[in-house]
C-alpha positions as CSV (number, residue, x, y, z in Angstrom):
1,X,107.1,107.5,118.0
2,X,106.2,109.8,115.2
3,X,106.6,107.4,112.3
4,X,103.8,104.9,111.5
5,X,104.4,101.2,111.6
6,X,103.8,99.7,108.1
7,X,102.6,96.2,107.5
8,X,103.2,95.1,103.9
9,X,104.6,92.0,102.3
10,X,105.0,89.2,104.8
11,X,108.0,87.3,105.9
12,X,106.4,84.1,104.5
13,X,106.1,85.8,101.1
14,X,109.8,86.8,101.2
15,X,110.8,83.3,102.3
16,X,108.8,81.7,99.5
17,X,110.4,84.1,97.0
18,X,113.9,83.3,98.3
19,X,113.1,79.6,98.1
20,X,111.9,80.0,94.5
21,X,115.1,81.7,93.5
22,X,117.2,79.0,95.0
23,X,115.1,76.1,93.6
24,X,113.7,77.2,90.3
25,X,112.8,73.7,89.3
26,X,110.2,73.6,92.1
27,X,106.9,75.3,91.1
28,X,105.8,77.5,94.1
29,X,102.6,79.5,93.9
30,X,102.6,82.8,95.7
31,X,99.2,84.3,95.6
32,X,97.6,87.6,96.5
33,X,95.4,85.7,99.0
34,X,98.5,84.9,101.0
35,X,99.0,88.5,101.7
36,X,95.4,89.1,102.7
37,X,95.3,86.1,105.0
38,X,98.6,87.1,106.7
39,X,97.3,90.7,107.0
40,X,94.1,89.6,108.7
41,X,96.1,87.6,111.2
42,X,98.4,90.6,111.9
43,X,95.4,93.0,112.3
44,X,93.7,90.5,114.7
45,X,96.8,90.1,116.8
46,X,97.4,93.9,117.0
47,X,93.9,94.9,117.8
48,X,92.7,91.9,119.9
49,X,96.1,91.4,121.5
50,X,96.0,94.8,123.2
51,X,98.9,96.5,121.3
52,X,96.7,99.5,120.4
53,X,95.5,99.7,124.0
54,X,99.1,99.8,125.3
55,X,100.5,102.1,122.7
56,X,97.7,104.6,121.8
57,X,99.9,107.0,120.0
58,X,101.3,104.5,117.5
59,X,99.8,104.5,113.9
60,X,99.5,101.3,111.9
61,X,99.3,101.1,108.2
62,X,98.1,97.9,106.5
63,X,99.3,98.0,102.9
64,X,99.5,95.9,99.7
65,X,96.8,93.4,100.6
66,X,93.7,95.1,99.3
67,X,91.3,96.7,101.8
68,X,87.9,95.2,101.1
69,X,88.2,92.6,103.8
70,X,88.9,95.0,106.7
71,X,85.3,96.1,107.5
72,X,84.1,92.6,107.7
73,X,87.0,91.4,109.9
74,X,86.5,94.4,112.2
75,X,82.8,93.7,112.5
76,X,83.6,90.1,113.3
77,X,86.2,91.0,115.9
78,X,83.7,93.4,117.6
79,X,81.1,90.6,117.7
80,X,83.6,88.2,119.3
81,X,84.6,90.6,122.1
82,X,80.9,91.3,122.8
83,X,79.9,87.7,122.8
84,X,83.0,86.4,124.7
85,X,84.0,88.9,127.5
86,X,87.3,87.0,128.1
87,X,88.4,88.1,124.6
88,X,88.1,91.7,125.8
89,X,90.0,91.3,129.1
90,X,92.8,93.7,128.2
91,X,90.7,96.0,125.8
92,X,88.9,99.1,126.9
93,X,87.6,99.7,123.3
94,X,86.1,97.5,120.6
95,X,88.6,96.5,117.9
96,X,86.9,98.7,115.3
97,X,87.3,101.7,117.7
98,X,91.1,101.0,117.9
99,X,91.2,100.8,114.2
100,X,89.4,104.1,113.7
101,X,91.7,105.8,116.3
102,X,95.1,104.5,115.1
103,X,95.0,102.5,111.8
104,X,94.8,103.0,108.1
105,X,94.3,100.4,105.3
106,X,95.1,100.8,101.6
107,X,92.8,99.9,98.8
108,X,93.4,99.3,95.1
109,X,91.7,102.1,93.1
110,X,89.1,99.8,91.6
111,X,88.0,97.7,94.6
112,X,84.3,97.4,94.3
113,X,83.6,98.0,98.0
114,X,85.9,101.0,98.5
115,X,83.1,103.5,99.0
116,X,81.1,101.2,101.2
117,X,84.1,100.4,103.3
118,X,84.8,104.1,103.8
119,X,81.4,104.5,105.4
120,X,82.1,101.7,107.9
121,X,85.8,102.3,108.6
122,X,85.7,106.1,108.3
123,X,86.9,107.9,105.2
124,X,89.8,109.2,107.2
125,X,91.2,105.7,107.6
126,X,91.6,104.8,103.9
127,X,94.7,105.1,101.7
128,X,94.8,104.1,98.1
129,X,97.6,102.1,96.6
130,X,99.2,103.7,93.6
131,X,102.6,102.2,93.5
132,X,103.8,102.0,89.9
133,X,104.6,99.6,88.2
134,X,102.7,97.0,90.1
135,X,100.5,94.9,87.7
136,X,97.4,95.2,89.9
137,X,97.1,98.9,89.2
138,X,95.9,100.2,85.9
139,X,98.4,102.6,84.3
140,X,97.5,104.9,82.8
141,X,94.1,105.2,84.4
142,X,94.6,104.6,88.1
143,X,93.4,108.1,89.1
144,X,90.3,107.8,86.8
145,X,89.5,104.4,88.4
146,X,89.9,105.8,91.9
147,X,87.5,108.7,91.1
148,X,84.9,106.2,89.7
149,X,85.2,104.1,92.9
150,X,84.7,107.1,95.1
151,X,82.0,108.9,93.1
152,X,79.2,108.1,95.6
153,X,81.1,109.6,98.5
154,X,81.0,113.3,99.5
155,X,83.7,115.5,97.9
156,X,85.5,116.0,101.3
157,X,85.8,112.2,101.7
158,X,87.0,111.8,98.2
159,X,89.7,114.4,98.8
160,X,90.8,112.7,102.0
161,X,91.1,109.3,100.4
162,X,92.8,110.7,97.3
163,X,95.6,112.3,99.2
164,X,94.7,113.9,102.5
165,X,94.9,110.7,104.5
166,X,98.4,109.9,103.3
167,X,99.5,113.3,104.4
168,X,98.0,112.6,107.9
169,X,99.1,109.0,108.2
170,X,102.8,109.8,107.3
171,X,102.6,113.2,109.0
172,X,104.0,114.9,105.9
173,X,104.9,118.6,106.4
174,X,102.9,120.5,103.8
């Protein structure tokens, strides 16, 4: 398969939105944390469940949930499989190694740990969210904010994150 598999808004989020439309008198809170929690579960199931092991050519993109949590969760998954060998029974690599081989995560331009995460995850695994007119992106100013967040990284890493990784992840013909 040449197209990547994208993970974005969850079924629960869509279900909650449909419920809110049908029953407007019921106040229903849909938060950004819901997306992150659901994404953490999805990443864990894919990496720890052996999906990347069985399908090494598939690419997975984790979008619209911030990215600052990814490095911590991968570190934790690695610790789990090292401490509990049964967790690794169908894995030949650490979860972070599968991620670095097959996955990408998107960050908001101003996430405070974007540069630090690039060091752990690999600068070639990071995309940046720029979808207008979402309220969590500053317009105008998103590109400036991204440049500020990436300022501590080498120029080649900055270029990858600013656009090169999207070209690679989506296999865009340029």
